[in-house]
C-alpha positions as CSV (number, residue, x, y, z in Angstrom):
1,M,-26.6,20.3,17.9
2,F,-23.8,22.4,16.4
3,S,-25.0,25.6,18.0
4,G,-22.7,28.4,16.7
5,I,-21.1,26.3,13.9
6,D,-22.1,28.9,11.3
7,E,-20.6,31.7,13.4
8,V,-17.1,30.2,13.0
9,D,-15.1,31.9,10.2
10,W,-14.2,28.6,8.5
11,A,-13.3,30.2,5.2
12,S,-10.4,32.1,6.9
13,M,-8.9,28.8,7.9
14,E,-7.2,26.1,5.9
15,H,-6.7,22.4,6.0
16,A,-4.5,20.0,4.0
17,Y,-6.3,20.8,0.8
18,G,-7.1,24.5,1.0
19,P,-9.9,26.6,2.5
20,A,-11.7,25.0,5.4
21,D,-15.2,26.2,4.4
22,D,-16.3,22.6,3.8
23,V,-15.7,21.6,7.4
24,P,-19.2,22.3,8.7
25,E,-20.6,20.0,6.0
26,L,-18.1,17.2,7.2
27,L,-19.2,17.7,10.8
28,R,-22.9,17.5,9.9
29,G,-22.1,14.4,7.8
30,L,-20.8,12.7,10.9
31,A,-24.3,13.0,12.4
32,S,-26.1,11.8,9.2
33,A,-28.5,8.9,9.3
34,D,-26.9,7.7,6.0
35,P,-24.1,5.3,6.7
36,A,-22.3,6.2,3.5
37,E,-22.5,9.9,4.3
38,R,-21.1,9.3,7.8
39,E,-18.2,7.3,6.4
40,A,-17.4,9.8,3.7
41,A,-17.4,12.6,6.4
42,L,-15.1,10.6,8.6
43,D,-12.8,10.0,5.7
44,G,-12.8,13.7,5.0
45,M,-11.9,14.6,8.5
46,Y,-8.9,12.3,8.5
47,G,-8.0,13.2,4.9
48,A,-8.1,17.0,5.2
49,V,-8.9,18.3,8.7
50,H,-6.5,15.9,10.5
51,H,-4.4,15.0,7.5
52,Q,-1.6,12.5,8.6
53,G,-2.1,13.6,12.2
54,D,-1.6,17.3,11.5
55,V,-3.6,19.8,13.6
56,Y,-4.7,23.0,11.9
57,A,-6.7,25.9,13.2
58,C,-9.8,24.3,11.7
59,T,-9.0,21.1,13.6
60,L,-9.0,23.0,16.8
61,A,-12.3,24.7,15.9
62,C,-13.9,21.2,15.4
63,I,-13.2,19.9,18.8
64,P,-16.3,21.3,20.6
65,F,-18.5,20.0,17.9
66,L,-16.9,16.6,18.0
67,F,-17.6,16.4,21.7
68,E,-21.2,17.2,21.0
69,L,-21.4,14.3,18.6
70,V,-19.9,11.7,21.0
71,V,-22.3,12.5,23.8
72,D,-25.4,12.4,21.7
73,P,-26.9,8.8,21.8
74,G,-28.9,9.5,18.6
75,V,-25.7,9.7,16.6
76,Q,-24.5,6.4,15.1
77,D,-20.9,5.4,14.7
78,R,-19.8,7.5,17.6
79,G,-16.9,5.2,18.2
80,G,-15.1,6.5,15.2
81,V,-15.6,10.1,16.4
82,V,-14.1,9.1,19.8
83,E,-11.1,7.7,18.0
84,L,-10.8,10.9,16.0
85,L,-10.8,13.0,19.2
86,T,-8.2,10.6,20.7
87,S,-5.9,11.1,17.7
88,I,-6.4,14.9,17.6
89,G,-5.6,15.3,21.3
90,G,-3.2,12.4,21.9
91,F,0.0,13.9,20.4
92,D,2.8,14.0,23.0
93,L,5.5,16.7,22.5
94,D,8.3,15.8,24.7
95,E,11.3,17.9,25.7
96,D,13.5,16.5,23.0
97,D,10.9,17.4,20.4
98,E,10.6,20.9,21.7
99,A,14.4,21.4,21.5
100,E,14.3,20.5,17.8
101,I,11.5,22.7,16.7
102,D,12.5,25.4,14.2
103,E,10.7,28.7,13.5
104,D,8.6,27.2,10.7
105,E,7.3,24.5,13.0
106,I,6.4,26.7,16.0
107,E,2.8,27.3,14.8
108,G,2.2,23.6,14.3
109,A,3.7,22.7,17.7
110,A,1.4,25.3,19.3
111,N,-1.6,23.7,17.6
112,Y,-0.7,20.3,18.9
113,A,-0.4,21.7,22.4
114,M,-3.7,23.5,22.2
115,A,-5.4,20.4,20.8
116,A,-4.1,18.2,23.6
117,A,-5.3,20.8,26.2
118,A,-8.7,21.1,24.6
119,V,-9.4,17.4,24.3
120,T,-7.9,16.6,27.7
121,A,-10.2,19.3,29.2
122,G,-13.2,17.5,27.9
123,A,-12.0,13.9,28.5
124,G,-14.3,13.5,31.5
125,V,-17.1,12.6,29.1
126,F,-15.3,9.3,28.2
127,F,-16.1,8.1,31.8
128,E,-19.7,8.0,30.9
129,L,-19.1,6.5,27.5
130,I,-17.3,3.4,28.9
131,A,-20.8,2.0,29.7
132,D,-22.5,3.3,26.6
133,E,-25.1,1.1,24.9
134,D,-23.1,1.2,21.6
135,P,-20.3,-1.4,21.7
136,G,-18.3,0.7,19.2
137,V,-18.3,3.6,21.7
138,R,-17.3,1.3,24.5
139,L,-14.6,-0.1,22.3
140,A,-13.0,3.3,21.7
141,A,-13.6,4.9,25.1
142,P,-11.0,3.0,27.2
143,L,-8.1,4.1,25.0
144,A,-9.4,7.6,24.9
145,L,-9.4,7.7,28.7
146,A,-5.9,6.1,29.0
147,T,-4.5,8.6,26.5
148,L,-6.2,11.8,27.4
149,H,-7.4,11.9,31.0
150,R,-5.4,13.8,33.5
151,H,-6.1,11.4,36.4
152,P,-4.7,8.0,35.5
153,V,-5.5,6.5,39.0
154,R,-9.2,7.2,38.4
155,V,-8.9,5.8,34.9
156,L,-7.3,2.6,36.1
157,A,-9.9,2.1,38.8
158,L,-12.7,2.5,36.2
159,L,-11.1,0.0,33.8
160,R,-10.8,-2.6,36.6
161,E,-14.4,-2.0,37.7
162,R,-15.8,-2.2,34.2
163,L,-14.0,-5.4,33.1
164,P,-16.1,-8.0,35.0
165,V,-19.4,-6.5,33.9
166,E,-18.5,-5.8,30.2
167,P,-20.4,-8.3,28.0
168,D,-18.4,-7.9,24.8
169,E,-15.1,-9.8,24.5
170,E,-13.4,-7.3,22.2
171,V,-14.3,-4.4,24.5
172,R,-12.8,-6.3,27.4
173,L,-9.6,-6.6,25.4
174,A,-9.7,-2.8,24.9
175,L,-10.0,-2.3,28.6
176,V,-6.9,-4.4,29.2
177,E,-5.0,-2.6,26.4
178,A,-6.0,0.8,28.0
179,A,-4.6,-0.4,31.3
180,G,-1.3,-1.2,29.6
181,R,-1.4,2.3,28.0
182,V,-1.8,3.9,31.4
183,A,1.2,2.0,32.7
184,L,3.3,3.1,29.8
185,R,2.3,6.7,30.1
186,H,2.5,6.9,33.9
187,R,5.5,4.7,34.9
188,P,4.9,5.0,38.7
189,L,1.7,3.0,38.1
190,A,3.4,0.2,36.1
191,E,4.0,-2.0,39.1
192,R,0.3,-1.8,40.2
193,V,-0.9,-2.4,36.6
194,G,1.6,-5.3,36.3
195,K,0.2,-7.1,39.3
196,W,-3.3,-6.8,38.0
197,L,-2.4,-8.0,34.5
198,G,-0.5,-10.9,36.1
199,L,-3.7,-12.0,37.9
200,L,-5.7,-11.7,34.7
201,A,-3.1,-13.8,32.9
202,E,-3.5,-16.5,35.5
203,R,-7.1,-16.5,36.4
204,A,-9.3,-14.9,33.7
205,G,-11.9,-17.3,32.3
206,S,-11.4,-16.2,28.7
207,P,-8.2,-17.4,26.9
208,G,-8.4,-14.3,24.8
209,L,-8.4,-12.1,27.9
210,R,-5.5,-14.0,29.4
211,L,-3.5,-13.6,26.1
212,A,-4.4,-9.8,26.1
213,A,-3.1,-9.6,29.7
214,L,0.2,-11.3,28.8
215,A,0.6,-9.0,25.8
216,Q,0.2,-5.9,27.9
217,L,2.4,-7.3,30.6
218,A,5.1,-7.8,28.0
219,R,4.8,-4.1,27.0
220,C,4.7,-2.4,30.4
221,S,6.1,-4.9,32.9
222,P,8.0,-7.6,31.1
223,D,9.7,-8.9,34.2
224,G,6.3,-10.0,35.4
225,L,5.9,-12.5,32.5
226,P,5.9,-16.2,33.5
227,G,9.1,-18.0,32.8
228,D,7.2,-20.5,30.6
229,V,5.5,-17.7,28.5
230,V,5.9,-19.6,25.2
231,P,4.1,-22.8,26.3
232,V,1.5,-20.7,28.1
233,V,0.7,-18.7,25.0
234,A,0.7,-21.8,22.8
235,G,-1.8,-23.3,25.2
236,L,-4.0,-20.3,25.0
237,L,-4.0,-20.3,21.2
238,R,-5.0,-24.0,21.2
239,E,-7.7,-23.2,23.7
240,M,-9.0,-20.4,21.5
241,R,-9.0,-22.7,18.4
242,S,-11.0,-25.4,20.2
243,A,-13.6,-23.0,21.6
244,P,-17.1,-23.7,20.2
245,E,-18.0,-21.5,17.3
246,E,-21.3,-20.5,19.0
247,S,-19.3,-18.6,21.6
248,G,-18.8,-15.9,18.9
249,D,-16.2,-13.3,19.5
250,R,-16.3,-13.6,23.3
251,G,-13.7,-16.3,23.3
252,D,-14.8,-17.3,26.8
253,G,-16.1,-20.8,26.1
254,G,-19.8,-20.1,26.0
255,E,-22.7,-19.0,28.2
256,H,-21.8,-21.1,31.2
257,A,-18.0,-20.3,31.2
258,P,-16.4,-18.4,34.0
259,P,-16.5,-14.6,33.8
260,G,-14.4,-13.0,31.1
261,G,-12.5,-10.7,33.5
262,I,-11.6,-10.3,37.1
263,A,-11.5,-7.1,39.1
264,A,-8.8,-6.6,41.7
265,R,-9.2,-4.8,45.0
266,E,-6.3,-2.7,46.3
267,D,-4.8,-5.8,47.9
268,D,-5.0,-7.4,44.5
269,E,-7.2,-10.3,45.6
270,P,-9.6,-11.3,42.8
271,E,-13.3,-10.9,43.2
272,P,-15.8,-12.5,40.9
273,G,-18.0,-10.6,38.6
274,P,-21.3,-11.5,36.9
275,D,-21.4,-13.8,33.9
276,P,-21.2,-12.0,30.6
277,A,-24.4,-11.3,28.8
278,P,-25.3,-13.5,25.9
279,D,-24.0,-12.5,22.5
280,A,-25.9,-10.1,20.3
281,E,-27.9,-11.4,17.3
282,P,-25.6,-12.3,14.4
283,V,-25.4,-9.5,11.8
284,D,-25.9,-10.0,8.1
285,P,-22.6,-11.0,6.4
286,E,-22.7,-8.3,3.8
287,P,-22.0,-5.2,6.0
288,V,-18.4,-4.7,7.1
289,A,-17.6,-4.9,10.8
290,S,-14.6,-3.1,12.2
291,A,-12.7,-3.0,15.5
292,E,-12.7,0.7,15.0
293,T,-16.5,1.1,15.1
294,G,-17.7,-2.0,16.9
295,R,-20.6,-4.0,15.6
296,C,-22.4,-1.2,13.7
297,E,-23.3,-1.9,10.1
298,H,-21.4,-0.2,7.3
299,V,-21.9,0.0,3.6
300,A,-19.1,-0.4,1.1
301,T,-17.9,3.1,0.2
302,P,-15.0,4.3,-2.1
303,T,-13.5,6.3,0.8
304,L,-10.1,5.4,2.3
305,V,-11.8,4.5,5.6
306,G,-14.2,2.3,3.7
307,Q,-11.5,0.5,1.8
308,L,-9.6,-0.1,5.0
309,R,-12.7,-1.6,6.6
310,S,-13.3,-3.8,3.6
311,L,-9.7,-5.1,3.6
312,S,-10.0,-5.8,7.3
313,A,-13.2,-7.6,6.8
314,Q,-11.7,-9.8,4.0
315,E,-8.7,-10.5,6.1
316,N,-10.8,-11.5,9.2
317,A,-13.6,-13.3,7.4
318,G,-14.4,-16.6,9.2
319,R,-12.1,-15.9,12.1
320,G,-13.6,-16.7,15.5
321,A,-11.2,-14.3,17.1
322,P,-10.0,-11.8,14.6
323,W,-8.2,-9.8,17.3
324,A,-5.9,-12.6,18.2
325,A,-3.3,-11.5,15.6
326,D,-3.2,-8.0,17.1
327,L,-2.7,-9.5,20.6
328,L,0.2,-11.6,19.3
329,R,1.8,-8.7,17.6
330,T,1.5,-6.7,20.8
331,L,3.1,-9.6,22.7
332,H,6.0,-9.8,20.2
333,V,6.6,-6.0,20.5
334,G,6.7,-6.4,24.3
335,L,9.1,-9.4,24.1
336,D,11.4,-7.2,22.2
337,D,14.9,-8.7,22.1
338,R,13.9,-12.0,23.6
339,V,14.6,-13.6,20.2
340,G,14.6,-17.2,21.5
341,D,11.1,-16.9,23.0
342,R,9.7,-15.1,20.0
343,T,11.2,-17.7,17.6
344,A,9.7,-20.5,19.7
345,L,6.3,-18.9,19.8
346,L,6.3,-18.3,16.0
347,A,7.4,-21.9,15.4
348,D,4.4,-23.1,17.4
349,Q,2.1,-20.8,15.4
350,L,3.5,-22.0,12.1
351,R,2.6,-25.6,13.1
352,S,-1.0,-24.5,13.9
353,P,-3.8,-26.3,11.9
354,D,-5.3,-22.8,11.6
355,R,-4.2,-21.3,8.2
356,R,-5.0,-17.8,9.3
357,Q,-2.8,-18.2,12.3
358,R,0.0,-19.4,10.1
359,I,-0.5,-16.4,7.8
360,D,-0.1,-14.1,10.8
361,A,2.9,-16.1,12.0
362,V,4.6,-15.9,8.6
363,R,4.3,-12.1,8.5
364,M,5.4,-11.8,12.1
365,S,8.4,-14.0,11.3
366,G,9.4,-11.6,8.6
367,G,9.2,-8.7,11.1
368,L,11.3,-10.5,13.7
369,I,14.1,-11.5,11.3
370,R,14.2,-7.9,9.8
371,A,14.8,-6.4,13.2
372,W,16.8,-8.9,15.2
373,R,19.7,-11.2,14.7
374,G,19.4,-14.9,15.7
375,P,19.5,-18.5,14.7
376,Y,16.5,-18.8,12.4
377,E,17.0,-22.1,10.6
378,E,14.0,-23.9,12.1
379,L,11.7,-20.9,11.6
380,V,12.8,-20.4,8.0
381,A,12.2,-24.1,7.2
382,L,8.7,-23.8,8.7
383,V,8.0,-20.7,6.6
384,G,9.1,-22.8,3.6
385,E,6.7,-25.5,4.5
386,Q,3.8,-23.1,3.9
387,L,4.7,-22.7,0.2
388,P,2.7,-25.6,-1.2
389,D,-0.4,-24.7,0.8
390,P,-3.5,-24.3,-1.4
391,E,-4.4,-21.1,0.4
392,P,-2.8,-18.5,-1.9
393,R,-2.5,-15.8,0.8
394,L,-0.4,-18.2,2.9
395,A,1.8,-19.3,0.1
396,E,2.3,-15.7,-1.2
397,A,3.1,-14.4,2.3
398,A,5.7,-17.1,2.7
399,S,7.4,-16.5,-0.6
400,H,7.5,-12.7,0.1
401,V,9.2,-13.3,3.4
402,L,11.7,-15.7,1.9
403,E,12.5,-13.2,-0.8
404,E,13.8,-10.7,1.8
405,L,16.0,-13.3,3.5
406,F,18.6,-13.8,0.8
407,G,21.1,-16.3,2.2
408,L,19.1,-16.9,5.4
409,A,16.4,-18.6,3.2
410,A,18.7,-21.6,2.6
411,P,16.6,-24.0,4.8
412,A,13.7,-23.3,2.5
413,A,15.6,-23.7,-0.8
414,D,14.1,-27.1,-1.7
415,A,10.6,-25.8,-0.9
416,L,11.2,-22.8,-3.1
417,A,12.5,-24.9,-6.0
418,A,9.5,-27.3,-5.7
419,R,7.1,-24.3,-5.9
420,L,8.9,-23.0,-8.9
421,A,8.8,-26.3,-10.7
422,A,5.1,-26.8,-9.9
423,D,3.9,-23.6,-11.5
424,P,6.0,-22.3,-14.4
425,G,3.2,-19.9,-15.3
426,S,3.9,-17.9,-12.1
427,W,7.6,-17.2,-12.8
428,V,6.8,-13.6,-14.1
429,K,4.2,-11.3,-12.7
430,T,2.5,-8.8,-14.9
431,W,0.7,-5.6,-13.8
432,A,-1.9,-3.2,-15.2
433,S,0.8,-0.6,-15.6
434,G,4.6,-0.8,-15.6
435,P,7.0,-3.5,-16.7
436,P,6.6,-7.1,-15.6
437,G,8.6,-8.5,-12.7
438,L,9.9,-11.8,-11.4
439,S,7.8,-13.6,-8.8
440,S,8.9,-13.7,-5.2
441,T,9.7,-17.3,-5.5
442,V,12.1,-16.8,-8.4
443,K,13.8,-13.9,-6.6
444,A,14.1,-15.8,-3.4
445,L,15.8,-18.7,-5.1
446,A,18.1,-16.5,-7.2
447,R,19.2,-14.6,-4.1
448,L,20.3,-17.9,-2.7
449,G,22.5,-18.4,-5.7
450,D,20.6,-21.5,-6.5
451,A,21.0,-22.8,-10.1
452,R,17.4,-24.0,-10.0
453,A,16.3,-20.4,-10.6
454,V,18.1,-20.3,-14.0
455,P,15.3,-21.9,-16.1
456,A,12.9,-19.3,-14.8
457,L,15.2,-16.5,-15.8
458,A,15.8,-18.0,-19.2
459,G,12.0,-18.2,-19.6
460,A,11.7,-14.5,-18.5
461,L,14.3,-13.5,-21.2
462,E,12.1,-15.0,-23.9
463,L,9.0,-13.0,-23.1
464,P,8.1,-10.0,-25.3
465,Q,8.9,-7.6,-22.4
466,V,11.8,-8.5,-20.1
467,A,11.1,-8.4,-16.4
468,H,12.6,-5.3,-14.9
469,D,14.5,-7.1,-12.2
470,V,16.0,-10.0,-14.2
471,G,19.4,-8.4,-14.2
472,F,19.6,-8.2,-10.4
473,A,18.6,-11.8,-10.1
474,V,21.4,-12.7,-12.5
475,G,23.8,-10.7,-10.3
476,H,23.0,-12.9,-7.3
477,L,23.4,-16.1,-9.2
478,G,26.8,-15.0,-10.5
479,A,28.7,-17.6,-12.6
480,T,25.8,-20.0,-12.2
481,A,23.8,-17.8,-14.6
482,R,26.6,-17.8,-17.3
483,P,24.4,-19.8,-19.7
484,L,22.1,-16.7,-19.9
485,A,24.8,-14.4,-21.4
486,G,23.8,-15.3,-24.9
487,A,20.1,-14.5,-24.4
488,L,21.0,-11.2,-22.6
489,R,23.3,-10.2,-25.5
490,R,20.7,-11.1,-28.1
491,R,17.9,-9.2,-26.4
492,L,20.1,-6.1,-25.9
493,A,20.9,-6.1,-29.6
494,E,17.1,-6.0,-30.3
495,V,16.5,-2.9,-28.1
496,E,15.3,0.1,-30.0
497,L,17.2,3.2,-29.0
498,D,14.1,5.3,-28.5
499,E,12.6,7.0,-25.4
500,G,11.8,3.6,-23.9
501,A,15.4,2.4,-24.3
502,Y,16.4,2.7,-20.7
503,D,13.6,0.7,-19.3
504,R,14.2,-2.1,-21.9
505,A,18.0,-2.1,-21.8
506,S,18.9,-1.5,-18.1
507,P,17.9,-5.0,-16.8
508,L,19.9,-6.6,-19.7
509,L,22.9,-4.4,-19.0
510,A,22.8,-5.2,-15.3
511,G,22.8,-8.9,-16.1
512,L,25.7,-8.6,-18.5
513,T,27.6,-6.5,-16.0
514,A,27.2,-9.1,-13.3
515,L,28.4,-11.9,-15.6
516,R,31.3,-9.8,-16.9
517,A,30.3,-11.0,-20.4
518,G,33.0,-9.2,-22.4
519,E,31.7,-10.8,-25.6
520,A,28.8,-8.4,-25.4
521,A,31.0,-5.3,-25.8
522,P,29.7,-4.6,-29.4
523,E,26.1,-4.6,-28.2
524,V,26.9,-2.4,-25.2
525,L,28.9,0.0,-27.4
526,R,25.8,0.3,-29.7
527,V,23.8,1.4,-26.7
528,L,26.5,3.8,-25.5
529,R,26.7,5.5,-28.8
530,G,23.0,5.7,-29.6
531,A,21.6,6.5,-26.2
532,P,18.5,8.8,-26.7
533,E,18.1,12.2,-25.0
534,Y,15.4,10.9,-22.7
535,R,17.1,9.1,-19.8
536,G,20.2,9.0,-22.0
537,E,22.5,9.8,-19.1
538,W,21.2,6.9,-17.0
539,L,21.6,4.6,-20.0
540,R,25.1,5.7,-20.7
541,T,26.0,5.2,-17.0
542,A,24.7,1.6,-17.2
543,A,26.6,0.9,-20.4
544,L,29.9,2.4,-19.0
545,R,29.5,0.2,-15.9
546,A,29.1,-2.9,-18.1
547,L,32.2,-2.0,-20.1
548,G,34.2,-1.4,-16.9
549,A,33.1,-4.8,-15.6
550,F,34.2,-6.5,-18.9
551,G,37.8,-5.1,-18.3
552,P,40.3,-5.9,-21.1
553,A,37.7,-7.9,-22.9
554,A,36.1,-4.6,-24.0
555,R,39.3,-3.2,-25.5
556,E,37.4,-2.2,-28.7
557,A,35.6,0.4,-26.6
558,V,38.9,2.3,-25.7
559,P,38.6,5.0,-28.5
560,E,35.0,5.7,-27.4
561,L,36.0,5.9,-23.8
562,R,38.9,8.3,-24.5
563,A,36.6,10.6,-26.4
564,L,34.2,10.7,-23.4
565,V,37.0,11.5,-20.8
566,R,37.8,14.7,-22.7
567,R,35.1,16.5,-20.8
568,P,36.7,16.6,-17.3
569,G,34.7,17.7,-14.3
570,T,31.5,16.0,-15.4
571,A,29.9,12.9,-14.1
572,S,30.1,11.2,-17.5
573,A,33.8,11.9,-17.7
574,T,34.4,10.3,-14.3
575,E,32.4,7.3,-15.2
576,A,34.2,7.0,-18.6
577,A,37.6,7.4,-16.8
578,E,36.7,4.6,-14.4
579,A,35.7,2.3,-17.3
580,L,38.8,3.3,-19.3
581,W,41.1,2.4,-16.4
582,A,39.4,-1.0,-16.0
583,V,39.7,-1.7,-19.7
584,S,43.1,-0.3,-20.6
585,G,44.9,0.3,-17.3
586,D,46.1,3.7,-18.7
587,A,46.5,5.7,-15.5
588,E,48.0,8.7,-17.3
589,A,44.9,9.2,-19.3
590,V,42.4,8.9,-16.4
591,L,44.2,10.6,-13.5
592,P,43.8,14.2,-14.6
593,V,40.1,13.6,-15.3
594,L,39.6,12.1,-11.8
595,I,41.5,14.9,-10.1
596,E,39.3,17.4,-11.9
597,G,36.2,15.4,-10.7
598,L,37.5,15.6,-7.1
599,Q,37.1,19.3,-7.3
600,S,33.5,19.3,-8.6
601,D,30.9,21.5,-6.9
602,Q,28.7,18.4,-6.7
603,V,29.2,16.1,-3.7
604,H,28.0,13.1,-5.8
605,D,30.6,13.7,-8.5
606,R,33.4,14.2,-5.9
607,R,32.4,10.9,-4.3
608,A,32.5,9.1,-7.6
609,A,35.9,10.5,-8.4
610,A,37.3,9.5,-5.0
611,V,36.0,5.9,-5.5
612,A,37.6,5.8,-9.0
613,L,40.9,7.1,-7.7
614,G,40.9,4.4,-5.0
615,A,40.6,1.8,-7.7
616,L,43.9,3.1,-9.2
617,G,45.7,2.3,-6.0
618,P,49.3,3.5,-5.7
619,R,49.2,4.8,-9.2
620,A,47.2,7.7,-7.8
621,A,49.4,8.4,-4.8
622,V,49.8,12.0,-6.0
623,V,46.2,12.7,-4.9
624,A,46.8,11.6,-1.3
625,P,46.9,15.3,0.0
626,R,43.7,16.2,-1.7
627,L,41.9,13.1,-0.3
628,R,43.3,13.9,3.1
629,G,41.8,17.3,2.9
630,L,38.4,15.8,2.4
631,L,38.5,14.0,5.7
632,A,37.1,17.1,7.4
633,H,34.4,17.7,4.8
634,E,30.9,18.3,6.2
635,E,29.4,15.5,4.0
636,L,29.8,12.2,5.9
637,W,29.6,9.9,2.9
638,L,32.3,11.9,1.1
639,R,34.5,11.7,4.1
640,V,34.1,7.9,4.1
641,D,34.8,7.5,0.4
642,A,37.8,9.8,0.7
643,A,39.2,7.9,3.7
644,I,38.9,4.6,1.9
645,A,40.5,6.0,-1.3
646,L,43.3,7.5,0.8
647,W,44.2,4.1,2.2
648,E,44.0,2.5,-1.2
649,V,46.4,5.0,-2.8
650,S,48.8,5.5,0.1
651,G,48.6,2.3,2.2
652,R,48.5,4.5,5.4
653,T,45.9,3.2,7.8
654,R,46.1,5.3,11.0
655,E,44.3,8.4,9.9
656,T,42.1,6.4,7.6
657,V,40.8,4.1,10.3
658,G,40.2,7.0,12.7
659,A,38.0,8.7,10.1
660,L,36.2,5.5,9.3
661,L,35.4,4.7,13.0
662,T,34.2,8.2,13.6
663,A,31.8,7.8,10.6
664,W,30.7,4.4,12.0
665,E,29.5,6.0,15.2
666,Q,27.8,8.9,13.4
667,N,25.8,7.0,10.9
668,R,24.9,3.3,11.1
669,H,24.3,3.2,7.3
670,V,28.0,3.6,6.5
671,R,29.0,0.5,8.5
672,V,28.9,-1.9,5.6
673,R,31.2,0.3,3.5
674,V,33.5,0.8,6.5
675,A,33.6,-2.9,7.3
676,E,34.5,-3.7,3.7
677,C,37.6,-1.5,3.9
678,L,38.6,-2.9,7.3
679,A,38.2,-6.4,6.0
680,R,40.5,-5.6,3.0
681,M,43.1,-4.0,5.3
682,G,43.7,-7.3,7.0
683,P,43.9,-8.5,10.6
684,V,42.5,-5.9,13.0
685,P,44.9,-5.8,16.0
686,E,43.5,-7.2,19.2
687,G,42.7,-4.4,21.7
688,S,42.5,-1.8,19.0
689,A,39.6,0.7,18.7
690,A,38.6,-1.0,15.4
691,A,38.5,-4.5,17.1
692,H,36.3,-3.1,19.9
693,V,33.9,-1.6,17.4
694,L,33.7,-4.8,15.3
695,R,33.2,-7.1,18.3
696,S,30.5,-4.8,19.7
697,E,28.7,-5.0,16.4
698,L,28.9,-8.8,16.5
699,V,27.4,-9.1,20.0
700,S,24.5,-6.8,19.2
701,V,21.2,-8.6,18.8
702,R,19.5,-5.6,17.0
703,R,20.2,-5.3,13.3
704,H,22.3,-2.2,12.6
705,N,19.7,-0.9,10.1
706,A,16.5,-1.9,11.8
707,M,13.9,0.9,11.7
708,D,10.8,1.4,13.7
709,G,7.8,1.8,11.3
710,G,9.6,0.9,8.1
711,Y,12.1,-1.3,6.4
712,G,14.0,-1.8,3.1
713,S,13.9,-4.9,0.9
714,H,17.6,-5.4,1.3
715,D,18.0,-4.7,5.0
716,I,18.5,-8.3,6.1
717,H,21.0,-8.9,3.4
718,E,23.0,-5.7,4.2
719,D,23.1,-6.6,7.9
720,E,24.2,-10.2,7.3
721,K,26.9,-8.8,5.0
722,L,28.0,-6.5,7.8
723,L,28.3,-9.4,10.2
724,A,30.3,-11.4,7.7
725,L,32.7,-8.5,7.0
726,C,33.2,-7.9,10.8
727,R,34.2,-11.5,11.2
728,Q,36.5,-11.4,8.2
729,A,38.2,-8.3,9.4
730,L,38.8,-9.9,12.8
731,R,40.1,-13.1,11.3
732,G,42.5,-11.2,9.1
733,T,41.9,-12.5,5.7
734,G,42.6,-9.2,4.0
735,K,45.8,-7.9,2.4
736,G,47.2,-5.5,5.0
737,S,47.2,-4.3,8.6
738,T,45.3,-1.6,10.5
739,S,48.2,-1.1,12.9
């Protein structure tokens, strides 16, 4: 094995962490008899040689040796190597990607293309591996074929032939998943695959296999789903829960159950296959099993791969069908914008007697609500019902989801308050490093504006170190949290103005700002005057915002603010001018400073000046030409801020609305800011371009800021705010007109 490996000039190549001269050792480690060494080698391959999916010259040089490993039956854990090859060769560079490649990316793109060609050229070996004795290899081979082989019709035929004779339930599911992948990659085959999946969904003996078929059908041929897909899936889940435990991971009801899969001839008539083989002997509970590597034993290792396996094992411990959650996630992805069906399915899962299924349903409920708009009252109430459950993972998952919902969490408010009252010791979470923070339950209740969160915040303010997010929670409670002003003021007076001042003072300043607690002006002024050099700029910004929020109640700060505005053209001068206007209303003192800020070289400073000028309203009408000139600026956010300020100082809407609507279409993330302005302008005329844009947003089911593969903690809140502003603008509760 590895003939010629030492003849490769590895040292001349590089991977993610430097010279690639350690690659031969990693390759040999993949063939080691020591499980820990194999796992460390695989971790090294993903961590350096194929770092975050990248393909280097050394990655290309590895491909022949990786193929040697996967075809050698004496090598253990070959399933992981098959998956590595699939990842290396499975990158698709479509025409849109090619058009966006710049000069610096040409070499990387060429490497991806060469890797795809090299792995695809050798993909024929996976045909043999689909019947390998190692279940981990059989588990990985179907997806490798579906992803890499050039002849999808042959691949599809093999998948269908193998299904009725495959003894392992999890591998059967992989065969079905691979068929779905074929249909997605080769759309002319989608109808053929869809018919086969439909037959499996109706007639397969295993409920898990029927669920897998439905999941793939939803992905590649959703029109083929049964009209009653929700009760069908609910029935399959009940059937899986009631299956005898001795059926193990097959999920087919036991030794005398019907075959787990059916193969279809070209006329799509089912033909029976042999009964599945009996389950393998149970493994010792200590080793970690993984879907990535089948049933092979693994020792606990400190590698990333090892940690992921351990986490997966902990998550799936005791599950009769640990893959069920993955099937349901796939089904939800396929159902896409069918929010009603997805909500009904999750509601059924949340009523399940199986706690693990409810944990999965809670997490998937969060994913659904983040991405799609809909009526979620029943679903949210069911998530709230999980809060008193004694299983900590379930209760924590529920509280984390509710924390992200803000106002949508209202149906669970009583459940949140009950959880809060039942465990005062959990109000604040402490960590090994960093400041403490409020628990998800406290934040969820505070974000609802529910006064029952106030005692928890009061308790947090009495701790030696104040929770870093207490000020934000006060902001959501608004006037309800007014009783906390005294404690916030007292704690701010105690803050030492040293290098740690910002971390200790900023949550207190945020809370006082939200409450507009003008009586705290002396304490805020002390911070403003004594801000240390370290993070002093940030601390002064927070103090100036507080004074601005206090308005005339902070009149004693006027001399300090006048001194700060004498440095025009700086960010601090703009912030001080904004605060001075709010406190004194002296337009003559602040206008020259803000005009200077509008000419700054820094886009951020120009934006801040534009926003501050807008707050002056008609008193700043003299700057209208300057703001108008910024409507053509290359920076979109500056154009938006300038357009809004132009309307505020001039009252003219036509050119402002046009600029705002253009930005709306160019960047979805400016929509809340634009809608705020349109709502303040007043009734949007029926038939206008603005009305069309707002109504189109309101009928969209997809959240405007939904992202594939990521999300922000305030995404739902921002989108719900956008919807409310669109309705307000159309109702005409603002102050002007957009005509």
